N, C-alpha and C positions, 0 to 999 in steps of 0.2 A: 540477438546474434544474427549476423548476415550469413547469407550462403557462400560457400567458397567454390567459385568455378575452377575448373581443371586448369592447372597452369600451363600444361603443354598445349592445350587448345588455344588458350589466351595467346601464347607465344607464337604458335603456327599463324594465327590470324594477323598479328602485328607484323610478321614477316612479309605479309603482303603489301606492306608499304614500300617495298624496294622497287617495284615496277614504276608507281607514279614518281618515285624520287628520281630514277634514271631518266624517265621521259621528261620531267621537268628540268632537269640538268641539260638535257639535249635542246629543249625549247629555249631555255635561257641563254645558251651559246648562240643559237640560231638568232635570237633578237639582238644580242650585242652585236654580232657580225652585221646584221642588216643596218643596225644604227650606226656602225662604224664605216660601212662601205657603200651605203647608198646616198650618192650625192643630192639627187633631187627629190628627197624624201618630203611628202606632204606633212604639214604641221599635224594634222590630226592622225596620221599613220605613225608619225614619230611619238606622239603622245600615247597612242595605243602600245607601241613597243616599249616605251618607258614604263607604261603600267604593267606590261608583261614581265618585265624584268622585276618590278617590286613585288608582284605576285609570286614569281619564281623564288625570290628571297624569302618570303614568308612561308612558301611551301618547303623550302629547304630547312627553315626552323622547326616545322612540324615534323619533317622526316627524322631530324636529329632526335626529336623526343620521342617518336615512335620507335626508333632504333633503340634508343636508350631504355625504354620500357621492356622491349623484346629481350635486351641484354640482361636486364636485372631479373627478368622471369627465368631465363636460362640459367643464371646463378643461383636462383632460389631452387631450381630443379636439381643443379648439380650438388648443392648442399642438403638435398632431400629434406627441405622445409616446407610446411604447408600451414594454411590456416594464420592463426594469430602470431605464430613464431616467425612465419614468412613476412607478415606485415610489420612486425617489429624490426626485422632485418632489413627490411626495404627501407623503412623509415630512418633507421640508423645509418644505412649507407648514403641516403639522400642528405642527411644532416651532416654528416662527416665531410662530404664533398661540396657543402655549401648550397646545394640545391633545396633544401627544405628549410624554411625559416622557424618553423614551430620547434619548440624544445623537444628532445629527445624523449622525455617522459610525459609528452602531450597524449590525450586520449588516441587510441588507434581508430583510423577510418576503417570501415568494413570493406571487404573486397568487392562487394557490389558497386560501391561508390568508386573504388579505384578502377574497376573494370568499365564503369561507364566514362570515366575520364579517358582512359586509353581508347575506347571506341571512337570518343568524340575527337580526339586527336587525329585518328587514322581517317575519319570521315572528313575532317577538316582539310588533311592532306590530299585526298581524292577530289574534294571540290575545288581546292586551290589549282590543282593540276587542271581540271576541266576548265576554269576561268582563263588559266594561261593559255590553253590551246585556242579558246575562242579569241581572245585578245590578239594573239599572234595571227590567226586566220584573218581576222578583221583588218589587221595592220597590212597583211600582205595583198589582199584583194581591194584595199581602199584606193580610189582612183589617185594616181599621181598628177599633180598640177604644177 
């Protein structure tokens, strides 16, 4: 049997994904504006801006997943579910919405695995935002020819 982390703590940590999501959205808009308005953009700078846009879209996907996890945890807290009952409810909701391929009666994953997956998504979100910042800065400071 796995240990059950505190759902409120898990949810509060996942809510920290809002800030990189907002920053990334702003960076995505800046990259798109630069691509559309800079007439003499160097080929390398344009490539860096395009890479920044792609990374921004990947970050947006991770932000949606982190937001979904935070919302699911809030729902579990609202329904006062914990432990295996909460895991079953989560799996049922994901299966009903088409986000989980496994059968509803499949063996339950422990909360330690679920929590590790949630943290991994949040970490990827932060890393992608950092990569997006670096790519955008490099594109802006790249010498124009």
